C-alpha positions as CSV (number, residue, x, y, z in Angstrom):
1,M,9.9,4.6,-38.2
2,S,11.8,1.4,-38.6
3,E,9.7,-1.8,-38.8
4,T,12.3,-3.5,-36.7
5,E,11.9,-1.0,-33.8
6,T,11.3,-2.8,-30.5
7,T,10.1,-1.6,-27.1
8,A,12.5,0.9,-25.6
9,E,13.0,1.7,-21.9
10,V,13.6,5.1,-20.4
11,T,14.5,5.6,-16.8
12,V,12.6,8.5,-15.2
13,Y,13.4,10.1,-11.9
14,S,10.4,12.1,-10.7
15,D,8.3,13.4,-7.8
16,Y,4.6,13.8,-8.1
17,V,4.6,17.3,-6.5
18,C,7.0,18.6,-9.2
19,P,5.0,20.4,-11.9
20,F,7.8,19.9,-14.3
21,C,7.6,16.2,-13.8
22,Y,4.0,16.3,-14.8
23,L,4.8,18.4,-17.9
24,G,7.8,16.1,-18.7
25,R,5.5,13.1,-18.7
26,Q,3.1,14.9,-21.1
27,S,6.1,15.5,-23.4
28,L,7.1,11.9,-23.1
29,E,3.5,10.8,-24.0
30,Q,3.6,13.1,-27.0
31,Y,6.9,11.5,-28.1
32,E,5.5,8.0,-27.6
33,E,2.6,8.8,-29.9
34,T,5.1,9.2,-32.7
35,R,6.5,5.7,-32.1
36,E,5.4,2.4,-33.6
37,A,6.7,0.4,-30.7
38,P,5.9,0.9,-27.0
39,L,8.0,2.9,-24.6
40,R,8.4,1.4,-21.1
41,I,9.1,3.7,-18.1
42,D,11.5,2.6,-15.4
43,W,10.4,4.8,-12.6
44,H,12.7,5.9,-9.8
45,P,11.2,8.1,-7.0
46,F,12.9,11.3,-6.0
47,G,12.2,13.1,-2.7
48,L,11.8,16.9,-3.3
49,R,10.5,17.3,0.2
50,A,12.9,14.9,1.9
51,G,15.1,17.7,3.2
52,K,12.2,19.4,4.9
53,R,10.5,16.4,6.4
54,N,10.4,16.0,10.2
55,E,11.0,12.7,11.9
56,D,7.3,12.2,12.4
57,G,6.8,12.6,8.6
58,T,5.4,16.1,8.6
59,I,6.8,18.8,6.5
60,D,8.6,21.8,8.0
61,H,7.4,24.6,5.7
62,E,9.7,27.0,7.5
63,A,12.9,25.1,6.7
64,D,15.3,27.1,4.6
65,D,15.7,25.4,1.2
66,G,17.3,28.4,-0.5
67,K,14.1,29.1,-2.5
68,D,12.7,32.6,-2.2
69,E,9.6,34.2,-3.8
70,A,11.6,35.2,-6.9
71,Y,12.5,31.6,-7.4
72,Y,8.9,30.5,-7.2
73,E,7.7,33.3,-9.5
74,Q,10.2,32.2,-12.1
75,A,9.1,28.6,-11.7
76,R,5.5,29.7,-12.2
77,E,6.4,31.5,-15.4
78,N,8.3,28.4,-16.7
79,V,5.3,26.2,-15.9
80,R,3.0,28.6,-17.8
81,R,5.4,28.6,-20.8
82,L,5.5,24.8,-20.9
83,Q,1.8,24.5,-20.5
84,E,1.4,26.5,-23.6
85,Q,4.1,24.7,-25.5
86,Y,2.7,21.3,-24.7
87,D,-0.9,22.3,-24.8
88,V,-1.5,21.1,-21.2
89,E,-4.1,22.3,-18.8
90,M,-3.3,22.5,-15.1
91,V,-5.3,23.8,-12.2
92,E,-2.2,25.4,-10.5
93,E,1.4,26.1,-11.4
94,L,2.8,25.0,-8.1
95,R,1.6,23.0,-5.0
96,T,4.1,23.7,-2.2
97,D,1.5,22.6,0.4
98,V,1.2,19.0,-0.8
99,D,3.6,16.2,0.2
100,S,3.9,13.2,-2.1
101,L,5.5,10.7,0.3
102,N,2.3,8.7,0.7
103,A,1.7,8.6,-3.0
104,Q,5.2,7.5,-3.7
105,L,4.9,4.8,-1.0
106,V,1.8,3.4,-2.7
107,S,3.2,3.7,-6.2
108,Y,6.4,1.9,-5.1
109,R,4.3,-1.0,-3.7
110,V,2.0,-1.1,-6.8
111,R,5.1,-1.3,-9.0
112,E,6.4,-4.2,-6.9
113,T,3.2,-6.2,-6.8
114,E,1.1,-5.4,-9.9
115,A,1.5,-5.6,-13.6
116,Y,3.4,-2.8,-15.4
117,G,0.2,-1.5,-17.0
118,T,-1.5,-1.3,-13.6
119,W,1.3,0.7,-12.1
120,L,1.4,3.0,-15.1
121,A,-2.3,3.7,-14.7
122,F,-1.9,4.4,-11.0
123,D,1.1,6.7,-11.7
124,E,-0.7,8.7,-14.3
125,A,-3.8,8.9,-12.1
126,V,-1.8,10.4,-9.2
127,F,-0.3,13.0,-11.5
128,D,-3.8,13.9,-12.9
129,A,-5.4,14.0,-9.4
130,L,-2.9,16.6,-8.3
131,W,-2.3,18.7,-11.4
132,K,-5.7,18.4,-13.3
133,E,-8.1,18.0,-10.3
134,G,-6.3,19.8,-7.5
135,Q,-6.6,16.9,-5.0
136,D,-4.2,16.4,-2.1
137,I,-2.4,13.2,-3.1
138,G,-1.0,12.9,0.4
139,D,-4.5,12.1,1.7
140,P,-4.9,8.3,2.1
141,E,-8.6,8.5,1.1
142,V,-7.6,10.2,-2.2
143,L,-5.1,7.4,-2.9
144,E,-7.6,4.7,-2.0
145,N,-10.1,6.2,-4.5
146,I,-7.4,6.4,-7.2
147,A,-6.6,2.7,-6.5
148,A,-10.2,1.6,-6.6
149,D,-10.8,3.5,-9.8
150,I,-8.2,1.5,-11.7
151,G,-9.0,-1.9,-10.1
152,I,-6.5,-2.0,-7.2
153,D,-7.7,-3.2,-3.8
154,P,-7.8,-0.1,-1.6
155,G,-6.3,-2.3,1.1
156,V,-3.0,-2.1,-0.9
157,V,-2.9,1.6,0.0
158,E,-3.4,1.0,3.7
159,G,-0.8,-1.7,3.7
160,A,1.8,0.4,2.0
161,L,1.3,3.4,4.3
162,E,1.7,1.2,7.4
163,D,4.8,-0.7,6.1
164,D,7.8,0.7,7.9
165,T,10.2,-1.5,5.8
166,L,8.7,-0.1,2.6
167,R,9.2,3.4,3.9
168,E,12.9,2.6,4.6
169,E,13.2,1.2,1.1
170,L,11.7,4.4,-0.5
171,E,14.0,6.6,1.5
172,A,16.9,4.5,0.4
173,E,15.8,5.1,-3.2
174,F,15.8,8.9,-2.5
175,D,19.4,8.6,-1.3
176,R,20.4,6.4,-4.2
177,A,19.2,8.9,-6.7
178,K,21.4,11.6,-5.3
179,Q,24.3,9.2,-5.1
180,Q,23.8,8.6,-8.8
181,G,24.1,12.3,-9.5
182,V,20.4,13.2,-9.9
183,T,20.1,16.7,-8.5
184,G,16.7,17.7,-9.9
185,V,13.6,16.3,-11.6
186,P,12.4,15.2,-14.0
187,T,15.6,13.4,-15.1
188,F,15.3,11.1,-18.1
189,V,18.0,8.5,-18.7
190,C,18.5,6.1,-21.6
191,D,21.7,4.1,-22.4
192,G,23.7,6.2,-20.0
193,T,22.7,9.5,-21.4
194,A,20.6,11.9,-19.3
195,A,18.3,14.8,-20.0
196,R,17.1,17.0,-17.1
197,G,13.9,19.0,-17.1
198,A,10.6,18.9,-19.0
199,V,12.4,18.7,-22.3
200,P,10.4,18.7,-25.7
201,P,9.3,15.5,-27.4
202,E,12.0,15.8,-30.1
203,H,14.7,16.0,-27.4
204,L,13.3,12.8,-25.9
205,Q,13.3,11.2,-29.3
206,R,17.0,11.9,-29.6
207,L,17.7,10.6,-26.1
208,V,15.9,7.3,-26.8
209,E,16.6,6.7,-30.4
210,G,19.9,8.5,-30.8
211,T,18.5,10.4,-33.9
212,G,17.4,13.8,-34.8
213,G,13.8,15.0,-34.3
């Protein structure tokens, strides 16, 4: 690794309820461990459930999204394969019953108002709460506990969830991601080049550094 290497930034489009986003972040962490300089994440939220959300914020689980049982079984198989590849433990392969909108609202607010390290700790804790502990990250109490554990005033959670303007900004972010050509998550972008999916650490190294693994 070059002694002159400086902090790099990678844009990450993701949704907490996406297991591949969790696995992709594990891959990103494994790549970061090989670096001498830090890697900064520029997080952009993506709304996997946006097309199934009713006006009152609830999810219509009967809405046709074109995904049948064969799709979900293939997804489970892919999750299990990547778990083994990246040596990652998860309590479940999929969580179609959980909505991440509340978690994304709070994360968006924390990113705006707290230091980067605080946001990153919250972001990672939300992923862990869902995929390692099986908690419902749509539950305000769960989010308040996560916030408190990392030193964020739980009132930040309540404030974010009650902020209609923040909700509109987040929904605009969902739309903006699609306008920029993001059709699935995770999507990693660096210097105009994108990689979609929970790609291996060596792939992320090529994306960020423009070199071979």
